C-alpha positions, 0 to 999 in steps of 0.5 A: 500500500502506498502512502501519499500525503495530500497534494503529493500524488500527480495521478490523484490530481489528474483523477480529481480533475477528470472527476470534477470535469465529469461532475460539471458535465453531468450538471450541464446534462441534467440542466439540459434534460430539465429544459427539454422536459419542460419543453416537452410538457409545453408541447404536450399541452399545446397538442392537447389544446390543438386537438380539442380545437380540432374536435370543436371545429369538426363538430361545428362543421358537422352541424353546418353540414346537417343544417345545409342538408336540412335547408336543401331538403326544405327547399326541394319540398317547397319547389315540388309543392303545388303552391310553388308550381301554381305561383310560378307564372306570377313569379316570372311576371314579377321578374319581367316587370322588375327588369323594365 
């Protein structure tokens, strides 16, 4: 067993310096990891908000499509009704008079 007094071992000083450098590197990596975890959490929250917004927009679109289809059906029913067909000549006459 070798006996060294503090500060007299050149090999120990190199090992201490290398160990210190590794600790500093570890601290930097931990700091980087925390920053990336924070960024990941923010992106996850943003993704959740965007997915909710997309779902709301899809639901609104579905409601609009249904409303349009219902309106088209009402218009089609009106156009084949007896009253619509009977008043067709009157509507044509009104259009002709408006043009003059």
